[in-house]
N, C-alpha and C positions, 0 to 999 in steps of 0.2 A: 944771042942778040944782046947788044949793050943796053943796059937799062939804068940810067943814072939815079932814078927814083929808088930802086931797090938798094943801091949803094947808100943813098942818103938815109933811108930808113933802117938800113942794116938788117934786111930780111932777105930770104931766099926766093920766095914766091910772090907773084904779083896779086896776092889775095889779101884783102883787108876785111875784117869782120866789123860790121857797122856798130857804132856805140848806141845801142837801143836802151834808153832808160826804162827800167821796169822789166826788161827781159835779159839784158846782158848781165853777166856776173863775173867776178874775178876768175872763177873756174873756167868759164867759157873763153874769156880773153886769154888766159894763160895757155889753155889747150891749143888755141889757134896759133899763138906765138910759138909755142914749143914745136908745133908741126911745120913751122917755116913761114907762116903768114904773119900778119900784124893783127893781134887781138886788140879789142877796144873795150873800155868801160865808160859809162856816161855818168858824170857827177852833177849835171845841171839841176837835178831835183834834190841834191844833197846839201846839208850844211857842212861846215869845215871839218868837224869831227867825223861825220859819216864818210866824207870824201877821203880823209886821211886813212881811215880803216880800210876802205876799198882799195886804195893805192897800195897800202902795205900788204894786204892779203894777196893782191895780184903779184906783187914783187916777190912774195914768199913762194909763189907757185911757179914762177918762171924767171930765168936770168936773161931772157930775151927782151927786146924792145916791145912796148905796148903803148897804145894811144889812150889819152885821157881827153874826153870831150866836155866842153863847157858851152852853156847857153849865153849868147850875147844879144838877146832881144832888147829893144827899147824898154826901159822900166815902165811898168804899168802906171797909168794915171787913174786913180780912183774916181768913180763917177757914181755917186749914190743913186741918182735917178735911174741910170741905165741898169745898175745892179738890182735895184728894187723891181724894175720892170721884168728883168730876166728871171728873178726868183718867183715873181707872180705868174709868169708864163709857165714855169716848171712846176708850180704847186700842184696841179692836177696829177702830174706823174708821180710825185712823192705820195699823194693821197692814195694812189693805186696800191701802194705798199704800206699803207697805214702809218705813214711817217710825215711829220711836218717838214716843210721846206726850211732851210736855214734862214735866219733873220738877217744875216750879214755874210759877206764874202771877204776872203783874205787874198793877199798876193802871196801865193804859197811858195814861189821860188824867187830867190834873189838873182837878178841878172849879173853875170860876170863883169858886165860893163861898169858896175859900181861896187863890186865885192872885193875890196882890197885885202880882206883876210884870206879869201880863197887864192888870190894872186900870191900872197906871202907863202901859203901852204905849198903851192906848185913850185915856187922858187926854192923852197926848202927840200921838197921831195925829188924834184928834177926828173919827172918821167921823160922817157926818150922822145915822145911825140905828144903834142897837144893839138886838138882840133877845135875849131870855132864853128858854132851853128847859129843861125838867125842873124848873122852880122859879124862885126869886128869889135874887139875891145878898144879902149883908147890907145893911141900910139905909144905912150910911155910903157904900157903893159906889154905890148907886142915887143918893143925894143928890149925890155928887161928879160922876157922869156927867151928871146933870141940870144941875148948876151950870156944867158945861162947855158947855152948850147942845146936848147930844145928845138926839135924840128916842128914847124908850125904848118898845119893844114887848115883850109877854110872851105866850108860848103858854099857853093855858089849855084845859082839857077839861071843866070843869064850873063851876057858879056859885060854889062855895066858893073855888076857885082864882082865879076872876076877881075876887072881892071882896078877896082877899088882895093881888092885883096892883094893884087900884084904891087900896087903903089905902096901899100902898107908894109910890104916886105915879108909876106908869108912864103913858105918854101914850095908848096904845091897846092893845087886846087882840087876839091872834090866836086865834080860836075854832077849835081843831083837832078836827074830827069824827073819828069812828072809821073813816071811809072812807080817811083819809089814809095815804099811804105813809110808810115810814121810822119812826123812833122816835116813840112816843106822848109827848106833852109832860107827862104826868101828874106832879104833884109827888110823889105817893106811889104807886109802881107796884103796891102791894098793894091800892090802892083806886081802881080805874078804873071810872067809871060808864058807859063805852062809848057815850056819846051821839053820835048822828049829827050831821052838819054842820047840816042844816036846823033841827033841834030846838034845838041848842046856840046857833045864831045868834039864834033867836027869844027864848030864855030870857035871853041876855045883853043883847040890845038892849032888852028890857023892864025888866030889873032893874038895869042898870049905866049909869052916866053917860058912859062912855068910848066912843070909836069902836070898832067891831068889824070885824076883818078875817077873812073866812071862809076856812077851809082844809080840804081833804079832799074828794076826788072831783071837783074842778072842773077841767075840761079844755078848755072852749071858751067862746065869748061867751055862749051860752045859759045855761051854768052860772053865769058871772059875773053875768049879768042876774038870774037866779033868786035868788041870795043877796042881791043888792042890793035886790030887791023885798021880801025878808024883813027888811031893816034894816041889812045890812052896808054899810060904807062903801067896802070894796074886797075883792078876792079874792086869796088866795095860792095859786099853782099850782106844784107840784113835778114830779110825774110827767110833766106836759105838756112839760117842757123837757129831759127826759133824752135824747131822740133828736136834739136840736140838735147840730150839729157842734162847738159850743163846749163842750159838756159833756165830762167826762172818763170817761164810761161806756165800758167796753171792748166789744169786738165781741160777745162772748157775751151780755152784758147787753142790748145793743141788739137782737140777734137774738131773745132771749127775749121782749122787750117787743113785738116785731112778730109773734109767733107765738101759739099757743093758750095758752101758760102765762100770758099777760097776763090771761086770763079767770079765773084762779084765784089770788087773793091771800089770805093769812091773816096773823093776828097771832100772834107767838110771843115768848117771853122767852128761849128756849134759846140763841139766837145770842149775845146780849150780856149777858143778865141783866136786861134791861128790855124791856117789850113793844114790838114793832115789826112793821110790816106789809110783807111782801114777796111776790114770786112764789114759789110753792111748789116746793121741791126737797127733797133729803134732809135739809136743816137742819130742815125741818118734819116730813116724813113719818117719818124714822128717829129723830131726836133727841128728838122730843116723847114717844115711847113709852117708858115706864118710866124716865124721867129722874129722877135723885136731886135733892135740894135744890141749887139753883144758887148758885154764888159770886155776890157782889155785882157789879153793873155798876160799872166796865167790866172787872173781873177776868175774868169769864166770856168776854168778847169776845176776850181774849188767846188763849184756848184755841181759839175758832172761827177766828180768823185763822191760827193755826198749822195747824189741820186743813185749811183751804182752801188754804194754801200747799203742804201735803203732797200734796193732790189735784192741784194745778196742775202739780206736777212730772210727773204722768202725763197731762197735758192733760185733766184731768177737772174739770168745773165743778159737780158735784153738791152741793158745799157752799159755792158762791159766794154772797155776800150781794148780792141783787138786789132792793133795796127798790122798792116800787111801790104806788100806791093803787088803790082799786077802779075808778077811771076809766081804768085802764091800756090797755084795748083801744082807747081813743079817742086814744092818743098819735099825733102827726104828726111827720114827719121833715122839718125845714126849719131854716134859720138862725134864731137867736133873734130878730133884729130883724124878720124876716118873720113869725114867729109872733106877736109882740106886735102888729104891724100888723094881722094877720088877726083876732086876738082883739078888737081895738078895732073893726074893721069889723063883726064878728059881734055885738058888744055893741050897736052902733048899730041 
């Protein structure tokens, strides 16, 4: 089967490992790339020096292409009133763990939209592939990365976003269905069409001229085959790789993914300020109820990280962030290279 996307990405298999910040590691990305897929690292939560170290560590472990993912959200607008209300709302939860709520919140990640230092780093290091999440960077940044010979991917959740990405000149679209774990790639979090992977892939392959990579709920070769039957050129899998020893998921996260909680995932914005899907715990059951207006992403995330840290001092994981997609019960525990090989066999 002719597959121009595989030629463009210079990979053998239509299998892309999702760039899961907090879970993906250079070892995981390199193992997937070495096995014939496209491994990914996420640098959206990293500063320039941390990003440089991750890129170089990955490059030292593989001579194959890998993907570097950046966050392109609208920069946060501080709102002292909303932030104070949110901290007041959270104070009783901090008190459960004998901890005071923070007195102020920070914008913990710089959006790539305004991070010229990160752009310069990427132009210096020239990874084979860069992917955008939460939107698009300014056109001059896109043009500079393209001129450097870098293949550009963009997460989209509906046709309007896909058309914006196509006009901007990216090379391929990551069609992120509502089933997907982790943060929704919506450009505007107030306007989420919540399309499932199958419907989204069909809409985009019919209406757009770019190759489509399906993401969301895909865990095995049968899932990859299904989305390719619908017109996708490849599949991106995230939750499928969390149990690999190369991921940095902690033991509580791994145990949850192997247990009954894997069968219950939901989307919430109360963790970070943007909609994201994870395994249900008190982040979902307690914080969703009667929550006031949220601070902007990622300011709200600063509060949740502090609450989880307070809980962790009491060896409590009720507020741990454990992102996972709807296919979570199908997760398998094996080295990443073995998983890629198995996925390829199942696909055949």
